[in-house]
Phi, psi and omega in degrees: 000133181287163179299317180297320179294319178299318180297314181294325179296312178295320178298319179296321178296318179295320178295321177296317177297316180300318179297317179295315181296316180296324181297322183261352184299323180298334180265000182221073178304139182244189176294158171296137186301125174282171182292343179204137176221141179216150179204146174274136185234133172237123181251125176240141180240121178242147172246129180249119180282163180304333180275002178094350179289146183241148175210148179291134176280340180196160175298149177303144177250125181236133179204164172262127180254122181237143171241123182237136179245127178232185179297338180266000177119194183271142175231139176253134180231128174244119179249114185278147177285150174298156180295140177293162181302133179090347180279155177288121183291150176222163179297344180278345181296117182077006183283164177235128180247130183228145168201156182252145176301140180086350178267173174234126180100164183233163173242133180243125180250136178292173181301332179273005176090001180274142177296131179262101185292336182287325181264340180285128181243100186243169176060219183293338179278348188280162175286135179291141176276125184295145175296147178072023182295341179297343181273356183307304182274333176303321183292350178274345185234114188248131185277124180293341181282355185246027180301316181296323178296318180295316180296319179295318180297321177297316179294323179293327183274319187247352186087189181293151178302140179262056180094193181230150175228120182051039178081358181260144173297137179250115178252140186227138174232137181247139173217091186065232178275358183266129181236127175253129181239131181237130176252127184225150177296129185290343180264319184261341184075012180281128180284130182254325182211156169216144178226153175232126174242148180230118182055039176085356182252134179294129181242334182207139176222126180236131179238138180244137178236145188229158172231136178283134177263167184300330181275004179093351178285164178249131178257118179280100189266347181215135170235122180240120183241129179241129179252126181248120183291156179286329182280130178294148178082004180267156179287150176261156180242133177236124176243125178242130175246117179252130183246137181212163175057050179289131173234141185230130168101336185229355182070196183230000000 
C-alpha cells in the first residue's frame, strides 16, 4: 500500500469515526472541551471472506491524535509512529498531519519536520474538515453527572425505548426500509451498540467499549465497525479503532 493510500485509508477511518461520533454525540453529552486533549490511536482493517477466514486489508496504523485550542480556534494533529523493524518504510512513518477547524485541506510534515508537498492536500484539492470535529475526542470521555441529559437526548431523537435487549434500552429509527437500532445503558444513557438493517438484512454493526476512570467518567477505548455487503458471497470489512493513553487538559 502506498503512503498516500495509507494516509487516505487512515483519514477515511477518522472521518467514519467522526461521522459516527457526531451522529451519537447529540445523545451523549460529554465534558466541556479542555484546552488540549490527546490519545493514542491504532486503526486495524480486516477483511472477512465468505468462509469466515480473516486477513488484514492493510498494516495497522498507529498515531497520536491531539486536539489543541488556541485563540485562533481548534487544531487537530496526528503524529504517526515510525515503521516497525522489517516493514517497508513510507513517507508517513514518523510524519505529522495537521489541519485547523474551518479550513480545507491538511498539511503533512516529514519525520524531519519539513512540509511534504506531495502528501499535503491543501485548498480546493484538500480533504474537507468535517463540521463539529471538536467533538471527536470529547465523545471518548463521558461525564457520569450528565446521565439524565444523555437519556433525554436519546428519547428526543429516537422516541421512547422499544423494549430491552440484554438489559439495555433499545432505541429504533426508521427511514423507509432502513432501520437504525441503538442500544444504551438505561441508567447512564451511554451507547453500547448500533446496528443498521436494510430490507431486513444486517448492513452495519458498531460496538463501543468503555473503561471507568478514577473520577467516575467513562473512557470509550474501542470502536469496532463491521460493514456487511448487500451482495451474497462478498467479503465483509471490519475497522477497529483502539484508543489508549488519554490525557486531558495539558497536552503532551
